[in-house]
Legacy VTK file of the C-alpha trace (Angstrom):
# vtk DataFile Version 3.0
C-alpha trace
ASCII
DATASET POLYDATA
POINTS 288 float
38.905 151.430 184.472
35.574 151.953 184.662
33.862 150.584 187.823
30.254 151.000 186.632
30.549 148.169 183.861
31.465 145.358 187.074
28.182 147.466 189.412
25.577 147.151 186.432
27.343 143.844 185.750
26.630 142.718 190.027
23.087 143.610 190.416
21.759 142.254 187.292
23.351 139.221 188.166
21.543 139.145 191.163
18.726 139.526 189.768
18.985 137.312 186.780
20.142 134.041 189.249
17.411 134.954 191.923
15.455 133.929 189.023
16.935 131.453 187.468
18.098 129.431 190.798
14.754 127.243 190.374
15.932 125.940 187.616
19.202 125.706 188.401
18.711 123.409 190.851
16.777 120.967 188.976
19.738 120.552 186.092
22.503 120.501 188.553
20.591 117.471 189.329
19.509 115.645 186.495
23.554 116.481 185.830
24.638 114.187 188.844
21.321 111.902 189.798
19.917 109.231 188.636
16.745 109.272 190.569
14.924 111.426 188.252
13.067 110.276 185.229
12.815 113.513 184.057
12.072 117.217 184.790
8.423 116.273 186.235
9.974 114.083 187.870
12.397 116.027 189.451
10.336 118.961 189.757
7.643 116.751 192.143
9.947 115.116 194.118
11.684 118.164 195.192
8.788 119.529 196.355
7.340 116.722 197.976
9.888 115.823 199.520
11.503 119.299 200.628
8.711 122.166 199.786
9.302 125.141 197.624
12.623 126.136 199.940
14.035 122.647 198.267
14.390 124.669 194.947
16.313 127.408 196.216
19.048 124.934 198.664
22.590 127.390 197.692
20.748 130.304 196.983
22.024 132.754 199.432
25.616 132.063 198.701
25.189 132.576 194.740
23.768 136.272 196.021
26.641 137.946 197.918
29.383 135.513 195.407
27.984 134.616 191.947
26.603 137.411 191.328
30.310 138.996 192.301
31.314 136.735 189.384
28.807 138.262 186.967
30.192 141.696 187.576
33.972 140.635 186.427
32.521 138.865 183.312
30.076 141.999 182.310
33.089 144.382 183.655
36.169 142.557 182.430
34.096 142.143 179.184
33.616 145.625 178.894
36.600 147.407 179.516
38.125 144.242 177.244
36.580 146.318 174.690
37.916 149.995 175.978
40.696 148.233 175.465
40.675 146.935 172.088
38.529 149.178 170.874
39.652 152.996 172.322
35.468 153.024 172.715
33.173 153.867 175.636
29.849 151.513 176.120
27.748 154.683 175.132
30.219 155.227 172.097
29.589 151.472 170.565
25.885 151.774 169.518
27.211 155.294 166.724
30.878 153.028 166.311
30.212 149.320 167.008
32.858 146.821 167.339
33.809 144.190 165.131
32.112 140.380 166.135
36.128 139.466 166.654
36.816 142.074 169.119
33.349 140.996 170.507
33.991 138.018 170.609
37.643 138.331 171.891
36.187 140.265 174.682
33.517 137.995 175.632
36.427 134.508 175.921
38.856 137.107 177.611
35.793 137.761 180.759
34.934 133.645 180.540
37.779 133.076 180.797
38.927 135.336 183.973
35.653 134.807 185.906
35.907 130.985 185.674
39.206 131.276 188.389
36.858 133.253 190.775
33.959 130.890 190.084
35.249 128.216 190.594
35.418 127.715 194.210
31.446 129.428 194.214
30.061 127.482 191.965
31.416 123.908 193.556
29.828 125.241 196.949
26.558 125.598 195.153
26.372 122.352 193.403
26.993 120.602 197.069
24.143 122.567 198.411
21.866 121.853 195.760
22.892 117.808 196.054
21.404 118.352 199.477
17.891 116.062 198.907
17.654 116.079 202.944
14.095 117.835 204.149
14.184 121.193 205.942
15.686 120.233 209.221
12.751 118.482 211.802
13.312 116.923 215.248
15.174 113.646 214.833
15.071 114.219 210.874
18.735 113.308 209.072
20.553 116.581 208.802
21.995 117.036 205.881
25.831 116.959 205.300
26.730 120.720 205.380
24.633 122.827 207.589
25.464 126.372 204.894
28.277 127.298 202.943
30.162 128.233 204.973
30.233 124.753 206.336
30.500 123.538 203.452
33.473 125.293 202.153
35.285 124.103 205.748
33.960 120.783 205.448
35.630 120.297 201.441
39.043 121.686 202.924
39.508 119.452 205.629
38.393 116.509 203.858
39.629 116.951 200.541
42.339 119.451 200.961
42.316 123.483 199.263
42.525 122.429 195.899
39.314 120.350 196.033
37.851 123.760 196.047
38.596 124.019 192.495
37.394 120.279 191.480
36.026 120.840 188.029
37.368 123.642 187.823
39.379 123.013 184.452
36.155 121.605 183.200
34.514 124.638 183.823
37.031 126.671 182.167
37.346 124.941 179.108
32.900 125.940 179.097
32.938 129.569 179.702
35.676 130.413 178.030
34.424 130.148 174.744
30.533 129.771 175.087
30.895 133.550 176.642
32.767 135.025 173.298
29.143 133.445 171.791
27.092 134.948 174.403
28.598 138.484 172.976
28.338 137.931 169.499
24.666 136.340 169.391
23.333 139.288 171.640
25.414 141.750 169.352
24.784 140.796 166.915
20.749 140.066 167.087
20.346 144.052 168.665
22.214 145.516 165.852
20.479 143.278 163.445
17.222 144.955 165.626
17.917 148.360 165.465
18.943 151.485 163.433
22.591 152.410 163.057
23.578 154.338 165.642
20.335 153.774 168.205
19.923 152.316 171.448
18.489 148.769 170.967
14.683 148.822 172.448
13.672 146.990 175.765
12.330 144.153 173.911
15.235 143.782 171.238
17.345 143.819 174.785
14.955 141.280 176.103
14.949 139.001 172.791
19.154 139.123 171.782
19.534 138.825 175.758
17.291 135.951 175.825
18.628 134.293 172.859
22.083 135.489 173.630
21.219 132.990 176.771
20.276 129.704 175.058
22.401 129.237 171.859
25.561 129.563 174.988
23.879 127.078 176.972
23.267 124.444 174.435
26.779 124.933 173.449
27.741 124.537 177.096
25.388 121.825 178.797
27.380 119.077 177.797
31.311 120.626 179.393
28.554 122.020 181.947
27.304 117.975 182.523
30.681 117.175 183.071
31.753 119.722 185.538
29.265 118.975 187.346
30.043 115.200 187.920
33.503 116.676 188.606
33.065 118.798 191.423
30.596 115.808 193.310
33.492 113.517 192.567
34.952 114.132 195.966
31.846 113.897 197.540
31.089 110.565 196.512
35.432 109.369 196.544
35.431 108.888 193.375
38.380 110.066 191.670
38.455 111.204 187.245
41.848 111.716 185.543
40.737 115.075 184.547
38.069 116.331 181.894
38.310 113.340 179.366
38.172 110.824 181.539
34.939 111.862 183.079
33.618 112.038 179.681
34.458 108.865 178.940
33.656 106.804 182.055
29.969 108.641 181.898
29.358 107.477 178.132
30.258 104.069 178.573
27.591 104.250 182.129
25.366 105.961 180.258
26.133 106.545 176.764
26.120 109.667 174.685
22.841 111.244 175.999
24.153 111.997 179.185
26.159 114.788 177.456
22.235 116.570 177.165
21.161 116.085 180.480
19.434 119.184 181.604
19.691 120.595 178.465
15.743 121.631 177.967
15.971 122.989 181.449
18.817 124.741 181.001
17.275 126.362 177.938
14.222 127.097 179.835
16.179 128.804 182.532
18.618 130.992 179.989
15.801 132.978 178.380
14.395 134.771 181.012
17.616 135.123 183.085
19.385 136.618 180.122
16.633 138.820 178.693
16.709 139.775 182.642
20.289 140.360 182.517
21.235 142.220 179.613
17.685 144.452 180.311
18.839 144.852 183.464
22.622 145.573 182.967
21.894 148.305 179.398
18.942 150.073 181.610
21.692 150.749 184.768
24.107 151.919 182.211
22.476 154.148 180.524
21.155 155.552 183.759
24.625 156.418 185.148
25.731 157.547 181.799
LINES 1 289
288 0 1 2 3 4 5 6 7 8 9 10 11 12 13 14 15 16 17 18 19 20 21 22 23 24 25 26 27 28 29 30 31 32 33 34 35 36 37 38 39 40 41 42 43 44 45 46 47 48 49 50 51 52 53 54 55 56 57 58 59 60 61 62 63 64 65 66 67 68 69 70 71 72 73 74 75 76 77 78 79 80 81 82 83 84 85 86 87 88 89 90 91 92 93 94 95 96 97 98 99 100 101 102 103 104 105 106 107 108 109 110 111 112 113 114 115 116 117 118 119 120 121 122 123 124 125 126 127 128 129 130 131 132 133 134 135 136 137 138 139 140 141 142 143 144 145 146 147 148 149 150 151 152 153 154 155 156 157 158 159 160 161 162 163 164 165 166 167 168 169 170 171 172 173 174 175 176 177 178 179 180 181 182 183 184 185 186 187 188 189 190 191 192 193 194 195 196 197 198 199 200 201 202 203 204 205 206 207 208 209 210 211 212 213 214 215 216 217 218 219 220 221 222 223 224 225 226 227 228 229 230 231 232 233 234 235 236 237 238 239 240 241 242 243 244 245 246 247 248 249 250 251 252 253 254 255 256 257 258 259 260 261 262 263 264 265 266 267 268 269 270 271 272 273 274 275 276 277 278 279 280 281 282 283 284 285 286 287
């Protein structure tokens, strides 16, 4: 299995993560808390109460971990296409794979990455939901002092299975969504590039950005459920499953609950995925 796709996925994932984490923090808070009237209100309250650093809570852990998960996604995707089509990344512009193969490879990458992602994503969400300001003498201490303390606390209070809370919702979110993600990217690249040529930087940026928006539009309802299930253990509330969480959320807040964070997800998705795909493509071309 060629390793370049895994390395390129790691680096591109880290770049996209740094760019998108502040948006992700706002999204997570809107989905799991009711203290905010909207995006602007969340931005203002977070900045006033926690300073600019409040938007980067929980980021140090994902730099090492979720960037690795992105490596798994792109590596599995590319190597699944290699198995299906017998063409390397460099050969795929001259011999483009079918969209069915692209979708299947994307779904495979999405499914495999979930079980690497689930514990890291849970810890990230828990840390992002801590609204305490920076520690000052006499100020209340946050529940979790950092990612390691968070992981240990979850294992002690909720058992090792607690680290995989919301994993089923994450699987339902990512498996089909990442198939759509890669198909959208490929379709846009092919329609903006002459046959057999590599897409331009502009084409990659636009295709990556719109692939991100389309995939998040599909993923947001299950993303809301995933985040709520991840926070349920902290609130000592147990959902019987994905359907129970959906039903409970709709009863309390109406159907609009499934679209919480959609605007901020879309705003974040374009630049993050544009940068992710551009860095991924150019790293592979450089190594090729």
